[in-house]
C-alpha positions as CSV (number, residue, x, y, z in Angstrom):
1,M,104.5,78.1,115.0
2,S,103.5,78.6,118.6
3,G,100.1,78.6,120.4
4,R,97.1,77.8,118.3
5,A,96.7,78.0,114.5
6,Q,96.1,81.4,113.1
7,V,95.1,83.1,109.4
8,G,98.2,85.6,108.4
9,I,97.7,88.4,106.6
10,V,100.5,89.4,104.1
11,L,99.5,93.1,102.2
12,V,101.6,93.5,99.0
13,S,102.1,97.1,97.4
14,H,103.9,98.1,94.7
15,S,105.3,100.8,97.4
16,G,106.9,99.9,100.7
17,P,105.3,102.7,103.0
18,V,102.0,102.0,101.3
19,A,102.0,98.8,102.5
20,E,103.5,99.5,105.8
21,A,100.9,102.0,106.6
22,V,98.1,99.8,105.8
23,A,99.5,97.3,107.8
24,D,99.6,99.7,110.9
25,L,96.4,101.2,110.1
26,A,94.4,97.5,110.1
27,G,96.3,96.7,113.4
28,G,95.4,99.8,114.7
29,L,91.7,99.4,114.3
30,A,91.7,95.8,115.0
31,A,93.1,96.4,118.1
32,G,91.4,95.4,121.5
33,G,93.0,92.6,122.2
34,A,95.8,90.2,120.0
35,T,95.7,90.4,116.4
36,A,96.3,87.9,113.9
37,P,99.9,88.4,112.7
38,V,99.9,90.8,109.2
39,A,102.9,91.8,107.3
40,A,103.9,94.3,104.4
41,A,105.3,93.2,101.6
42,G,105.9,96.4,99.2
43,G,108.0,98.0,96.9
44,T,111.4,96.0,95.4
45,S,114.1,94.7,97.6
46,A,115.9,97.5,96.6
47,G,113.4,99.9,97.9
48,G,111.9,101.3,94.7
49,L,108.5,101.0,93.1
50,G,107.2,97.4,92.4
51,T,106.9,93.9,93.7
52,S,109.3,91.6,95.0
53,T,108.9,87.8,95.1
54,D,111.5,87.6,97.6
55,L,109.7,90.1,100.1
56,I,105.9,88.7,99.5
57,A,107.6,85.3,100.4
58,A,109.2,86.2,103.5
59,A,106.2,87.8,104.6
60,A,104.3,84.9,103.9
61,R,106.6,82.8,105.7
62,E,106.9,85.3,108.9
63,V,102.7,85.3,109.0
64,D,102.5,81.4,109.0
65,R,101.0,79.9,111.6
66,G,99.1,77.1,110.5
67,A,95.6,77.9,109.6
68,G,96.7,79.6,105.9
69,V,97.8,83.3,104.6
70,A,95.4,85.6,103.0
71,I,97.3,87.6,100.7
72,L,95.9,91.0,99.7
73,V,97.5,93.0,96.9
74,D,96.8,96.7,95.7
75,L,97.1,96.8,91.9
76,G,97.0,94.7,88.7
77,S,100.6,93.5,88.3
78,A,101.0,92.7,91.9
79,V,98.4,90.1,91.1
80,L,100.1,88.4,88.4
81,T,103.3,88.1,90.7
82,V,101.4,86.5,93.2
83,K,99.0,84.6,91.0
84,A,102.8,83.1,89.6
85,M,104.2,82.6,93.0
86,L,100.9,80.3,94.0
87,A,101.4,78.3,90.7
88,E,104.8,77.8,92.1
89,D,105.4,74.8,94.7
90,G,106.9,75.9,98.0
91,E,106.9,79.6,97.1
92,L,104.4,80.5,99.6
93,P,103.3,78.8,102.5
94,G,100.7,75.9,101.6
95,G,97.0,77.6,102.1
96,A,98.2,80.8,100.8
97,R,95.3,82.6,98.9
98,L,95.4,85.5,96.9
99,V,92.0,87.5,98.2
100,D,90.0,89.8,95.8
101,A,89.4,92.6,98.1
102,P,89.9,96.6,98.5
103,F,93.4,96.9,100.0
104,V,92.7,99.2,102.4
105,E,89.0,98.4,103.8
106,G,89.7,94.3,102.7
107,A,93.0,94.4,104.9
108,V,91.0,95.9,108.0
109,A,88.3,93.1,107.8
110,A,90.9,90.5,107.1
111,L,92.6,91.8,110.0
112,V,89.5,91.7,112.2
113,T,88.3,88.5,111.2
114,A,91.4,86.4,111.5
115,S,92.4,88.3,114.7
116,A,89.0,87.1,115.9
117,G,89.7,83.1,115.2
118,G,88.2,83.6,111.7
119,D,89.1,80.5,109.5
120,L,90.8,81.0,105.9
121,D,87.3,81.1,104.3
122,A,86.0,83.7,106.7
123,V,88.8,86.0,106.2
124,E,88.6,86.1,102.6
125,A,84.6,86.5,102.8
126,A,84.9,89.5,105.2
127,A,87.7,91.4,103.4
128,T,86.1,90.6,99.7
129,D,82.2,91.6,101.4
130,A,84.7,95.2,101.6
131,Y,83.8,96.0,98.2
132,D,80.1,96.7,99.4
133,Y,81.5,99.1,101.8
134,R,79.1,102.6,101.0
135,K,80.7,105.6,102.0
136,V,77.5,107.7,101.2
């Protein structure tokens, strides 16, 4: 770990390409300087649809910069996977947290807030607030 402590973001989707695309979108929209670390954990280890505890754990370790890891998920069974991982000691870095937020809008809000130096509570609040974004 180098530099200052910073919240990392993990995006868990049942699809590898979806997780990567949302990570790319969030990174592009949060640009304007250095962004917080973000990693996609999509699909199974074999490249199929589903979730992989190995991919999620690796992504969380990759983005861990000592200020916590916000984990956003796309669908219900991904929630169950992450909850099970959080219940097991050592599967995820200390300070890892499942964030209840819309996947795309929440990812952008989380990354912008983390990149601005927000702590894990602020990152979670920003991502959760994305539920209130109106489109009409």
